[in-house]
C-alpha positions in Angstrom: -36.1 51.1 145.5 -38.7 50.1 142.9 -42.3 50.7 143.6 -45.8 50.5 142.0 -46.6 54.1 140.9 -50.4 54.1 140.6 -53.5 52.0 140.6 -54.8 49.6 143.4 -51.2 48.7 144.3 -49.8 52.2 144.2 -46.7 53.1 146.3 -46.3 49.3 147.1 -42.5 48.7 147.2 -41.3 45.8 145.1 -38.3 43.5 145.7 -35.5 43.8 143.1 -32.8 41.1 142.1 -29.6 41.7 143.7 -27.9 41.4 140.3 -28.5 40.5 136.5 -31.4 42.6 135.9 -31.6 46.4 134.9 -34.8 48.0 136.5 -36.6 50.5 134.6 -36.3 54.0 136.4 -39.4 55.6 137.7 -39.1 58.4 135.3 -39.3 56.1 132.2 -42.0 54.0 133.8 -44.0 57.1 134.7 -43.8 58.3 130.7 -44.5 54.8 129.7 -47.7 54.4 131.8 -48.9 58.1 131.1 -48.9 57.3 127.3 -50.4 54.0 127.9 -53.1 55.4 130.1 -54.0 58.4 127.9 -54.5 55.6 125.1 -56.7 53.5 127.1 -54.2 50.7 126.2 -54.2 48.9 129.8 -57.8 48.5 131.1 -58.7 44.7 130.5 -55.5 44.2 128.5 -53.7 40.6 128.3 -50.2 41.7 129.2 -46.8 39.9 128.5 -43.6 41.3 130.4 -40.5 39.6 128.7 -37.0 39.7 130.5 -39.3 40.8 133.4 -36.6 41.2 136.1 -38.6 42.3 139.2 -41.7 42.1 137.3 -42.3 45.9 137.8 -43.8 46.6 134.2 -46.1 43.9 134.2 -47.2 44.3 137.8 -47.8 48.2 137.1 -50.1 47.3 134.4 -52.0 44.7 136.5 -52.3 47.5 139.3 -53.8 49.7 136.6 -56.4 47.7 135.4 -55.0 44.9 133.2 -57.0 41.7 133.1 -53.9 39.4 133.2 -50.1 39.5 133.3 -47.7 37.0 132.2 -44.1 37.5 133.5 -41.3 35.8 131.7 -37.9 35.7 133.3 -35.1 33.2 132.9 -33.0 33.7 135.8 -34.6 31.4 138.7 -33.8 33.8 141.5 -35.2 36.6 139.7 -38.3 34.6 138.8 -38.8 33.9 142.5 -38.7 37.5 143.4 -41.3 38.1 140.4 -43.6 35.6 142.3 -43.1 37.4 145.7 -44.0 40.6 143.9 -46.8 39.3 142.2 -48.4 38.1 145.5 -48.1 41.4 147.2 -49.8 42.9 144.2 -52.6 40.6 144.3 -53.0 41.1 148.1 -53.7 44.8 147.4 -56.5 44.1 144.8 -59.8 44.9 145.7 -61.8 41.6 146.8 -62.8 39.3 144.0 -60.9 41.5 141.5 -57.3 40.2 141.5 -55.8 40.0 138.0 -54.4 36.9 136.8 -50.7 36.9 137.1 -48.5 34.0 136.2 -44.7 34.0 136.4 -42.9 31.7 133.8 -39.1 30.8 134.7 -37.9 30.1 130.9 -36.1 32.0 128.3 -38.1 34.3 126.1 -37.3 32.4 123.0 -38.5 29.1 124.5 -41.7 30.9 125.9 -42.5 32.4 122.6 -41.9 29.3 120.8 -44.4 27.3 122.7 -47.3 29.3 121.0 -50.5 30.1 123.1 -52.8 32.9 123.7 -52.5 36.4 122.0 -51.5 39.5 124.1 -52.6 43.1 123.8 -49.7 44.9 125.5 -46.2 43.4 125.6 -43.2 44.9 127.5 -39.8 44.0 126.2 -36.8 44.9 127.9 -33.8 42.8 127.0 -30.4 43.5 128.2 -28.7 46.2 126.4 -25.9 43.8 125.1 -28.6 41.6 123.1 -27.4 42.1 119.6 -29.6 43.4 116.7 -29.9 40.0 115.0 -31.0 38.5 118.3 -33.6 41.2 119.1 -35.0 40.7 115.4 -35.4 36.7 116.1 -37.2 37.8 119.6 -39.6 40.2 117.7 -40.3 37.5 114.8 -41.1 35.2 117.3 -43.4 37.4 119.3 -45.3 38.4 116.3 -47.7 35.4 116.4 -48.4 36.0 119.9 -49.8 39.5 119.4 -53.6 40.4 119.0 -54.3 42.8 116.2 -53.5 46.4 117.2 -51.4 45.2 120.0 -48.9 47.6 121.5 -45.3 46.6 122.2 -43.0 49.0 124.3 -39.4 48.1 123.7 -36.7 49.5 125.8 -33.2 49.6 124.6 -29.8 51.6 125.0 -30.3 55.2 123.4 -26.7 54.4 121.8 -28.4 51.1 120.1 -29.5 51.2 116.5 -33.1 51.4 115.8 -35.0 48.1 115.9 -36.0 46.6 112.7 -39.4 44.8 113.3 -40.7 42.1 111.0 -43.4 42.4 108.7 -46.6 43.0 110.6 -44.9 44.9 113.2 -44.1 48.7 112.8 -42.3 51.4 114.8 -44.8 54.1 115.6 -42.4 56.4 118.0 -39.4 56.5 119.7 -38.4 58.6 123.0 -35.2 58.9 124.5 -34.7 59.3 128.3 -30.9 59.7 129.1 -29.3 56.2 128.5 -32.7 54.6 127.7 -34.6 54.7 124.5 -38.2 53.7 124.5 -39.5 52.2 121.0 -43.4 52.0 120.5 -44.4 49.3 118.1 -47.6 48.4 116.9 -49.1 45.1 115.2 -51.5 44.8 112.4 -53.2 47.5 110.5 -55.4 48.6 113.4 -54.6 51.7 115.5 -55.0 50.0 118.8 -57.5 48.1 120.7 -59.7 51.3 121.1 -59.0 53.0 118.2 -55.7 54.9 119.1 -52.2 53.9 119.3 -50.0 55.1 122.3 -47.3 57.4 120.6 -45.3 58.3 123.8 -45.2 61.6 125.5 -44.5 64.5 123.6 
């Protein structure tokens, strides 16, 4: 079972697609959001959740104070579950303070290729079998959609090679949790929206 860990929707259970997705474990999500909270990287952030699956990462950020979240999921059944989960989260929000949550049933490459608003915080959790060259193409397409100092949290298999981000995006730190490696990437010369860059838990 997947649940929202903290924030106004804390303990809320989320639906998970029956197949085709790989939900981030509670342990990894707790580590990610502990680091993000410590760096004040969530409050009022514009969040993008790519390869969203159930939407748990973007919705966790919304519960913890993000201004908005866009969940991108190509599989239409999974996107429908994202919409249901988003409605559950919005229903828990304080009156008049529900974050804007949008679900886009589209491939990540197509979504990024359309251009649009910039994001402060991006969760990128592609299938583990996504090749290095395909990942590099996604990161290159993502770069124009990042606000200066934006944080990108990339999940990969711990057996996958280190990502090779394009110029303008740098790897800050990597942490391994069993089969999952979390890579923290930062955009631009700034050290984050509030002067600090999440580095992941020690």
